[in-house]
PADOFI-77080 format. One record per residue (C-alpha): residue number from 1; x, y, z. Coordinates in steps of 0.2 Angstrom, whole numbers, plus 2048, in hexadecimal, padded with zeros to 3 digits. Each point is the difference from the previous one (the first is absolute). Layout:
<sites>
 num   u   v   w
 NUM   X   Y   Z
...
</sites>
This chain:
<sites>
 num   u   v   w
   1 303 599 626
   2 7FF 7ED 801
   3 804 7FF 813
   4 7F6 80E 806
   5 7F1 7FB 80B
   6 7F5 80F 7FB
   7 804 7FD 7ED
   8 7FA 7EE 803
   9 7F0 806 809
  10 7FD 80D 7F1
  11 801 7F2 7F4
  12 7F5 7F4 80A
  13 80D 7F2 803
  14 7FE 804 813
  15 7EF 802 807
  16 7FA 810 809
  17 7F0 807 806
  18 7FE 80D 7F3
  19 7F6 810 804
  20 804 80A 7F0
  21 809 800 7F0
  22 803 80B 7F1
  23 80D 803 7F2
  24 80C 809 80D
  25 7FD 7F6 811
  26 7FB 7F1 808
  27 7F9 801 812
  28 7FE 7F2 80C
  29 7FD 7FC 813
  30 810 7FE 80A
  31 803 7EF 807
  32 807 807 810
  33 7F3 80F 803
  34 806 80E 80D
  35 7EE 807 800
  36 7EE 7FA 7FC
  37 802 806 7EF
  38 812 7FD 7F9
  39 802 800 7ED
  40 810 801 7F5
  41 7FF 80A 7F0
  42 80E 7FB 7F4
  43 805 807 7EF
  44 800 7F4 7F2
  45 811 807 7FB
  46 80D 7F8 80A
  47 809 80E 80A
  48 80A 7FA 80F
  49 7FE 80E 80C
  50 7FA 812 801
  51 812 806 7FF
  52 801 7F9 7EE
  53 7F2 80B 7FA
  54 806 80D 7F4
  55 7EF 805 7F8
  56 7F5 80B 80B
  57 7F1 7FE 7F3
  58 801 7ED 802
  59 800 802 813
  60 7F1 80C 7FF
  61 7F7 7F3 7F6
  62 804 7F2 80D
  63 7FA 80C 80E
  64 7F0 804 7F7
  65 7FC 7ED 800
  66 804 7FF 812
  67 7F3 80E 803
  68 7F3 7F7 7F5
  69 803 7EF 809
  70 7FF 808 812
  71 7F1 80C 7FD
  72 7F5 7F8 7F2
  73 804 7ED 802
  74 803 7FE 812
  75 7F5 80F 805
  76 80B 805 80F
  77 7F6 810 803
  78 806 801 812
  79 812 801 7FB
  80 810 7F5 7FC
  81 812 7FF 800
  82 80B 7FE 7F1
  83 812 7F9 803
  84 80E 7FD 7F4
  85 80F 7F7 808
  86 811 804 7F7
  87 80E 7F3 800
  88 804 7F4 80E
  89 804 80E 80D
  90 7EF 807 7FD
  91 7F7 7EF 802
  92 7FE 7FC 7EE
  93 7FF 7EC 7FE
  94 7FB 7FE 7EE
  95 80A 809 7F4
  96 7F2 806 7F4
  97 7FA 811 804
  98 7EF 7FE 809
  99 7F4 80C 80A
 100 7F7 7FA 810
 101 7EF 807 803
 102 7FB 7FD 812
 103 7EF 804 808
 104 7F0 7FA 808
 105 804 806 811
 106 808 810 808
 107 813 7FE 7FD
 108 80B 806 80E
 109 812 805 7FD
</sites>
């Protein structure tokens, strides 16, 4: 989508602090981190929100990438939190499905 912030980040027209990329996802550091480690994993296929996903296999592929980034790339052995905000009422600000990985300290609820 031409007006999507995350699509522009994926294509490289908006800079980001990339931590991982493959054929499915692009991962980069959040510009407003809520934890010492705060990375966003975004699928390269534009899907507006989790509520729009109709393919569980596709979602499984996305979550496997999230697992890989958290464990193998970021090496968050002590643990981490995974968050997906859905729609405005759920705190979603950018309407391109994205997964937050938060870690680097003990996270309280």
